[in-house]
C-alpha positions as CSV (number, residue, x, y, z in Angstrom):
1,X,-0.3,-0.2,0.3
2,X,2.7,2.3,0.5
3,X,3.9,2.5,-2.8
4,X,0.6,3.4,-4.7
5,X,1.0,6.1,-1.9
6,X,3.7,7.3,-3.7
7,X,2.9,7.3,-7.2
8,X,-0.2,9.7,-5.7
9,X,2.4,11.7,-4.2
10,X,4.7,11.5,-8.3
11,X,1.4,12.1,-10.1
12,X,0.5,15.1,-8.2
13,X,3.9,16.3,-8.4
14,X,3.8,15.6,-12.4
15,X,0.8,17.4,-12.7
16,X,1.8,20.6,-10.8
17,X,4.7,20.3,-12.9
18,X,3.0,20.1,-16.1
19,X,0.4,23.1,-15.1
20,X,2.8,25.4,-13.7
21,X,6.8,24.9,-15.5
22,X,5.9,22.4,-18.2
23,X,3.4,24.7,-20.1
24,X,5.4,27.9,-20.7
25,X,7.7,25.5,-23.0
26,X,8.4,26.6,-25.9
27,X,8.0,25.0,-29.5
28,X,11.4,23.7,-30.7
29,X,10.8,25.3,-34.2
30,X,10.4,28.3,-32.8
31,X,13.5,27.7,-30.3
32,X,16.2,26.6,-33.1
33,X,14.8,29.7,-35.5
34,X,18.1,30.4,-37.4
35,X,16.0,32.5,-40.0
36,X,15.6,34.9,-36.6
37,X,19.8,34.5,-35.7
38,X,21.7,38.1,-36.6
39,X,24.5,39.9,-34.8
40,X,23.2,42.8,-32.1
41,X,24.4,46.3,-33.6
42,X,25.8,47.1,-29.6
43,X,25.7,45.8,-25.7
44,X,22.6,47.9,-25.2
45,X,20.5,45.7,-28.1
46,X,22.4,42.3,-27.1
47,X,21.1,43.6,-23.4
48,X,17.6,43.3,-25.1
49,X,17.2,40.7,-26.2
50,X,19.4,38.7,-24.1
51,X,16.6,40.0,-21.6
52,X,13.9,38.9,-23.5
53,X,14.4,36.3,-24.5
54,X,15.8,34.5,-21.2
55,X,12.0,35.5,-20.0
56,X,10.6,34.2,-22.3
57,X,12.5,30.8,-23.5
58,X,13.6,30.5,-19.4
59,X,11.5,26.6,-19.4
60,X,13.6,25.9,-22.4
61,X,16.9,27.2,-21.0
62,X,16.0,24.9,-17.9
63,X,15.9,22.0,-19.8
64,X,19.4,22.4,-21.4
65,X,21.1,23.4,-18.1
66,X,19.3,19.6,-17.6
67,X,20.6,18.1,-20.4
68,X,24.0,19.9,-20.0
69,X,23.8,18.6,-16.0
70,X,22.9,15.1,-17.1
71,X,25.4,14.6,-19.7
72,X,28.1,15.9,-17.0
73,X,27.4,12.8,-14.9
74,X,27.7,10.6,-17.9
75,X,31.2,12.0,-18.8
76,X,31.7,11.2,-15.6
77,X,31.5,8.3,-13.0
78,X,33.3,8.2,-11.0
79,X,31.2,11.5,-9.5
80,X,28.3,8.8,-10.7
81,X,29.3,6.5,-8.7
82,X,30.5,9.5,-5.4
83,X,26.7,10.2,-5.6
84,X,24.8,6.6,-6.2
85,X,27.5,5.7,-2.5
86,X,26.1,8.4,-1.1
87,X,22.7,8.9,-1.7
88,X,22.2,5.7,-1.7
89,X,24.2,4.4,1.8
90,X,21.8,7.7,3.1
91,X,18.8,5.9,1.9
92,X,19.1,2.3,3.3
93,X,20.3,3.8,6.3
94,X,17.1,5.8,6.6
95,X,15.3,2.4,5.5
96,X,16.8,-0.7,7.0
97,X,18.8,0.5,10.4
98,X,16.5,2.4,12.6
99,X,17.9,1.0,15.7
100,X,20.2,-0.2,16.6
101,X,21.8,-3.2,15.4
102,X,24.6,-6.2,17.7
103,X,26.4,-7.7,15.5
104,X,29.3,-10.3,16.5
105,X,28.8,-8.5,19.9
106,X,29.3,-5.1,19.7
107,X,26.1,-3.0,19.3
108,X,26.2,-0.8,15.7
109,X,24.0,2.1,15.9
110,X,23.0,4.1,13.0
111,X,25.1,7.3,13.7
112,X,28.2,4.9,13.6
113,X,26.9,3.5,10.0
114,X,26.1,7.5,9.0
115,X,30.1,8.2,10.4
116,X,32.0,5.0,8.0
117,X,29.5,6.2,4.8
118,X,30.9,9.7,4.7
119,X,34.1,8.4,6.3
120,X,34.8,6.6,3.1
121,X,32.5,8.6,0.4
122,X,33.8,12.3,1.4
123,X,36.8,11.2,0.1
124,X,35.4,9.2,-3.1
125,X,33.3,12.7,-4.1
126,X,36.5,14.6,-3.7
127,X,38.4,13.1,-5.6
128,X,35.2,13.1,-7.9
129,X,36.1,16.9,-8.8
130,X,32.3,17.8,-7.7
131,X,33.4,21.4,-8.2
132,X,35.1,21.6,-11.4
133,X,31.9,19.9,-12.9
134,X,30.1,22.4,-11.0
135,X,31.8,25.3,-12.7
136,X,32.2,23.2,-16.4
137,X,28.3,23.1,-15.8
138,X,27.8,27.0,-15.0
139,X,29.9,28.3,-17.8
140,X,28.3,26.2,-20.5
141,X,25.7,27.0,-19.9
142,X,25.8,30.6,-19.5
143,X,28.1,30.2,-23.3
144,X,25.8,28.9,-24.6
145,X,22.8,30.5,-23.4
146,X,23.8,33.9,-23.6
147,X,25.2,32.8,-27.2
148,X,21.4,32.3,-27.5
149,X,19.5,34.6,-26.1
150,X,21.7,37.7,-26.8
151,X,21.7,36.2,-31.2
152,X,18.0,35.2,-31.6
153,X,16.0,38.4,-32.4
154,X,13.1,38.8,-30.5
155,X,9.7,37.2,-32.4
156,X,6.9,40.1,-33.7
157,X,5.0,39.0,-30.4
158,X,7.8,41.3,-28.4
């Protein structure tokens, strides 16, 4: 019965997401309209275009950032492994070890398991270079979105 409750919560979340954020996704034909791409005359025109396009295509840009994040995780398997280890370990301890257990004559508390998880997981995460991956994501997203938003002329509706 617990699974049914989780499915209902997931359906409600998907419906609210669809009603709010996903309803503003612009059509790919409009997003990739290469005929509207031109070089702005000056910085002021670039900023005006970028301001309009960032608001108009915000949901599309969120998808671009999400796709770049997925790409960065796929190309950095150590980071994916470290995040999976930490998140999976945390969820497993929460789910299966609610109270202290006795193993081989010793009492192991959930706090001991969390310490062990972090002693192994944090150095693994450190070697996976999440900070450089984050800055790569910020830089690549900024360049891609900045170029698209500044070079694409606003539509007639603006």
